[in-house]
N, C-alpha and C positions, 0 to 999 in steps of 0.2 A: 788417400786422395779425397774420399767422401768426407772424412773429418775436416780436412782443410777447406773444402768447399763450404761445408756447414759453418765453419768459423768465419769465413769471408762473408757469407750471406748474413750471419748474425751481426757482424761488424757493420756491414752496409745498412742493415735495418736500423741499428742504433744510431748511426750517423744521420740517416734520413730523418728519423724521429727527432733527433736533437735539432737539426736545421728547421724542421717544421715547428718545433716548440719555440725557437728563437723568433721565427717570422711571426708566429701567433702572438708572442708576448710583446713584440715591438710594434705590431700593426703595419709592418712594412708592406706585406702583400695587399692588405686592404687599401693602404694609401696609394700604392702604385696602380691598382686597378681603377680607383676612382679619379686619378689625376693623369693618367697616361695620355688620354686624348688631348687635354689642354696642353700638356708639355710638348706633344708632337706638333700642335698648332703653333705654339710659340717658336719652336725650332724652324718650322717652315717660314714664318714671318721673318726671322732672322736671315735665313738664306735668301729670301726674296729681296730684302733690303740690301744685302751684300751684292747680289747679282745686279740690282738696279744701279747701285753706286759705281760698279765697275763699268757699266755700259753708258751711264749718263755723263754728260759733259759739265753740267752745272748742278748745284744743290747736292754736293756729295754728302754721304752719311757722316755723322760726327761720332767719334768714339770717346766714351767716358770710362775712367778707371778710378776706383775709390775704395774706401773702407766703410764697413758697417759696424755699428753697435746696435744689436737687436735685443729688445726687451719683449719677451713672450710670456703670456699669462701662465703657461704651464711649464715651459722649458727653462725659464729664468733669463739671465743675461748672457748673451753670446757676442762673439766678435768674428769678423770675417772680411772678405773681399767682394767687390762687385764690379761688373763690367756692363756697359750700356752702349747700344748702337741705336742712334736716332737719325731720322730722315725728315728734313723740313718739307711739310706739305704746302704751307703758305708762309707769309712773313711772320705770323704769330701762332702757328700750329704745326706741331711735329708729331710723328709716330715713333715710338721707342720700344725697343726690345731689351730687357735686362736679364742678366744671369748672375746670381749671387750664391755664395756658400759661406756659412758661419758655423762656428764651433762653440758649444756651451761647455766650457772647460774649467770653470772656476772650482768645481769639486774634485778636480784631478783627472788624470788621464783614464783611469779605470772606469770612472763614472761619467765620462764625457759622452755627449751626443752631438750630432751635426745635422744641418738642414741645407737643402738646395731649394732655392725659391726663384724660379724664372717668372717674368712678368711681361705683359704687353701694356703700354700706356699711351694715352694721348696727352701731350704737353701743350698747355696754352701759356704763352709768354706775354709779359707786361713790361715793355721796355722802360728803362729809367736812364738817368744821366750817367751815373758811375756804376750802377749795378742793375741787374734784371731780375725781377720776381717772376715766378711761374707757378702754375697749378699742374699736377699730374694725377690722372685717374685711369683705372683700368682693372684688369683681372690677371690672375696668375695661379701659381701652385705653391703650397708650402709642404715640402716632402722631407720629413725628418728621418734620420737613420742612425745606426750605431748600436753597440752591444748593450748599452744601458737603457733604462726606462725613459721614454720621452713621449710627447704628445702624439695623437693619431694623425695629424696633418689633414690636408684636403685642399679643395679649390679656394682661392682668395679673391676678395674685392678690395681695392685700395684707393685711397684719396689722400694726396699729400700736397705740401707746399715747399718751395725752395727758393734760393737766390743764387745768382751766378755773377761773378765779378771778373771782368776781363783783365787778363795779365798781358805781358808783352807778346807772347806767342801762343798762349793757351788761355783757358778760362777755369777759374776756381768755382766749384759749386758746393753748396751744403743744403741739406733738405731733411725733412721729417715726413715719413710716408706711412701712416697707420693703415693696417689691413685687418679685415675680418676673415678668419679661417673657418670655413664651413666644414665641420667635421661630420661624422656619420650620425651622431646623436645630439650634438651640441655645437656651439661656436666658441672659438677662442680669439684672442687679440694679439697681434704682433705690431710692435712700434719700433721701426728701425730709424736710427739717426745716421745720416751719411755725409761724407765729405770726400771730395775727389777733384780730379782734373779732366777737363774736356779738351781733347786734342783736335 
């Protein structure tokens, strides 16, 4: 019995050491520690927008669904999906909460890494005749994860531009939204190209 207990303890110790080694190599724990508060704030903002949309009779939140092509200075080129919940504050100003996930998979499944990047933005709209231009700016989190080597991640500051074209029952949007990733000892750049539909 004592030999079995010793074997289990040794196995548990190796497993824990292996997990700690993976977390240290990927920087996952450091990333989560430095960005958890911002992520929590973004989630609270999303819940607040949803609750207000349910209770309000006018200016209901708008939902956007789209695709990302992300060019990151360290992780390379990735592809993913994005959702956006926006609430009009005035005729030309909106508050938006985004959540996206992208995969850097061009080197194969074994060497792939992924990123979750929630954002809070203010969107300023410039109406046009057949399409609408807009600026968006705010902050967020770049949180990479996965078994392979990837960047450290961290809080982000972003400033982008886009255009929206009305369709019959929805709106087509496309935008570019560069962001500075504030890592522990340096900064990195993320440049996402997005296209999607606003419902």
